[in-house]
N, C-alpha and C positions, 0 to 999 in steps of 0.2 A: 127452569129452576133458578131462583134468585141466588146470586153468589154472596157468600160471606166476604168480609174484608179480604182483599187480595194482597195487601201489604206489599206493594211493588218495590218501594225504596230504590228506584233506579237513579234518583238524583245524586246519590253519593258516588256512583260509578262515573268517573270522568271519561271523556273521549280518549284521552291519552292512556288511561289505565286499561280501558277496554281494548285498545289497539295493542298494547303491550301484552295483555293476557291472551289475545287472539294468536299472537306469535308464539306464546309459551308452549302450547300443546295443540297439535292438529288432530289429536285422536278423536275429538268429538265434532269434527266438521263433516258436513256433507256438501260437497261442492264448495261454495264460498259462504255458506250460512252456518253459523255456530249452532250446534245441536245441544240443547239443554239436557241434563241428566236427572232432573226432578220435575214434578208437575208444573206446567206453565201457568195454570189458572187454579187458584185456591178457592174451591167451592165448598158447599156444605158436605159433599161426599168426602173431601179430604179430611175434614174435621171428624166426621162420623167414623171413617176407617181408622184414623189415628187413635181415637178414644177406644174403639173396639180392640185395636192392636195392643194398647197399653193394658187393658183388662185381661186380654188373652195371655199376654206375656207374664203378667203377675200370677195368674192362676196356673199356667203351665210350669213356671219356675217353682212355685210352691208344691205343686203335685210331684214334680221330679225330685225335689229336695226331701220330700216325705216318703218317697218310694225307693230311694237308693241313697248311697253315700253322697253327701253334699258336694264333695270334691269331684266325684265322678260326674254328678249332675252338671257341675260348672264346666267340666271338660267337654261334656256333650254339647252344652250350650255354646261354649266358645268355638267348638268345631263347626257347629251349625252356622254361627255368625260369620266365621271365616269363609265358609263355602258360599254363603249368600252374598257377602261383599265381593268376593272374587267374581261371581257371576255378574253382579251389578257393575263392577269396574271394567269388565271385559266388553260391555256393550257400548255402542257409539252414541246412543240417544236414550231418552226416557222410555222405558217400557213398564207398563203398570204392574205386571205380575212380579217382575224382578225387583223393582223399587220397593214394593210393599212386602215382599218376602224378606228383604234386608231389614226393613223397619220392624217386622215381626220378630226376627231373630235378635235385633238390638233390644227389643222389649224383653225378651226372655233373658238374655245375658245381662242386660242392664239391671234387672231385678236381682239376679244372682250376685252381681258385684256389690250392690247396695246392701243386700241382706247378709252377704258374707262378712262385711266389715262389722256388722252388729252381732250376728248370731255366732260366728266362728271366732272373731277376734275381740268381741266384747266392746266395740266402739259405740258409745251412745249415739242415738239418732241425731241429736243436735250437732254433735261433732262431725258425723258423716255428712250431714247436710251442708255444714260449713265447708268441709273438705271438697265435696263435689261442686259446690258453688264457686270455690276458688279455682278449681280446675276449669270450669266453664268460662270464667272470666279470662283466664290465661289463653284458652283457645280462641276466644273472641278477639283478644288483643293481638295475638299472633296472626290470625286470619285478616283482620283489618289492616295491620301493619304491612302485610304482604300483598294484599289485593285491593286495598282502599275501598272495600265494600263488604257488607255482611248480607247483601241481598240474595235471597234464594233464586232470584230470576237471573243470576249470572253464573250459574253452575254449569259451565261448559268447558272447563279445563280439568285436567287430572288433579292439580294441586288444590283447586277450589273444591272439587268433589271430596278429596281427603279431609279438608277442613270441615266440610259439611257433615260428613259421617262421624268425625270425631266430636263435633258439636252435638249431633243427635244422640250419640252414646252418652255423653255427659249429661244432657238434659234428662234422659231416661233414668240414669242413676240418681241424679239430684231429685227428680220428681218422686221416685220411689222412697228415698230417705225422708223427704219432707212429708209425704203422705203418711208414712209410719210414725213420724214425729207427731203429727197432728192427732192421729187416731189412738196412739198408745201412750206416748210420753205426756202429751197434753190432755189425754183421756177424753177426747171428743167423740171417739167411736168412729167406726168406718162409714156409716151412713151419713152422720153429721159432717164428717170430713168431706165426703163426696159432694154434699150440698154446698159446703163452704167453697170448695175449689170451683165448682160449677158456677157459683155466683160471681167469683172473681173472673172467670173466663168470660162470662157475659159482660161484666163491667169493662173489661179490656176492649171488647168489641164495640161497646157503646162509646167509650172514650175515643176510639178510632173514628167511628162514624160521626159523632157529634162535635168532638173537639179537635179532630184531625191531629192526634198525637203522632209522633214519628212512626212511620209504617213498619220499619224494620224492628224497632223496639217492640211495637205492638205484636207483631208476628211471633217473635221469639218468646215473649212473656206468655202469650196464649199457648204456644207450643209446649212450653214447660208445664203449664197448668193442666194440659190434657193428660199428663202422666198420672198425677195423684187423683184426677177425676176417675179415670178408668180403673186404676189399681184399687182405689177405695171402694168403688162399686163392686169390683170382682171379689175383694176380700169380704165385703158385707154379704154377698150372695153365697160365698163358699165356706166361711168359717162356721163353727158350731153356734147354736143358739145361746149357749152360756157365755159366748164372747160377743154377743149382739148381732150375730149373723143369721142367715136363713138356712144354713146347714145343707146346701145343695151338693157340696163336695167340690173340690177344686178341679178334678178331672171333668166333671159335668159342666162346670162354669167355663172352663177353657174351650170345650167343644161348642157350647152354646154361643160363645162369642166369636169363635173361629168361623162358624158357618155363615153368619151374615157378613162378616168381613170378606170372605172369599167371594160371596155373591156380589158385593159392591165393587170389589176389585175387578171381577169379571165384567161387570157392567161398564166400568171405565175403560177396560181393555177393548171392548167392542165399540163403544160410543165415542171415545176420546173426548169426553166432556171436560177433562182436566188438561187438555192441550189447546194450543192456539188455533185460530180459525183456519190457518193454512196447513195444519198438521193433518196427517192421514193415518 
């Protein structure tokens, strides 16, 4: 299977910074080798699971919000995220099922966070998009100021892992708000929005391949774009036909997206296709 852009970005991480970080936290070491807490190789499977998780999170969040009190749904989503992150943080190295469980719960809660600002507090989508974008920039600034890198291939200390998951949560909330902004405020509709963000995702990959743009920038821009891609497709499949959707129902859409996601995660857990050659 050919790999999509790996976005290594290792050049920003200096030898001194790496050595200092190695001393910072020995939690993720096995012998003398740092153990990464995220996928080592970014393949097509990574992007496929990421997009499926975003759609599943959108559909699940909407399903829960329509089936129960939104604040209760947010509490359940927050508890699920907390449990998933505690499991992930307790492990010494990357494990496919725990990593993607955390991503899935971030997808659910990130949707609730973005929707809550709009539907419960009345914040316009353009304002919530700007708010979450500002939060993301602050996290990136703090991460880089602390670690001298934003590379996902250097997540082998507790502090970097916390920065990583804070960034992931912010990207999910931002992507949700931007997707809703495009589909509703700008009135493009869910399907057209999905196509728009898919085109931008492909464009980023082409710019990386053909023009060699900064690998870390390319990765995080692509990562953010996967959120409105998955969410827009999920909304299009789940909402009523009167709203431009297929009216499959949010619960059905969540299940239909969760099944292939679980299958792909299981495949990676068995084959280790997203780990280095020396990984077992």
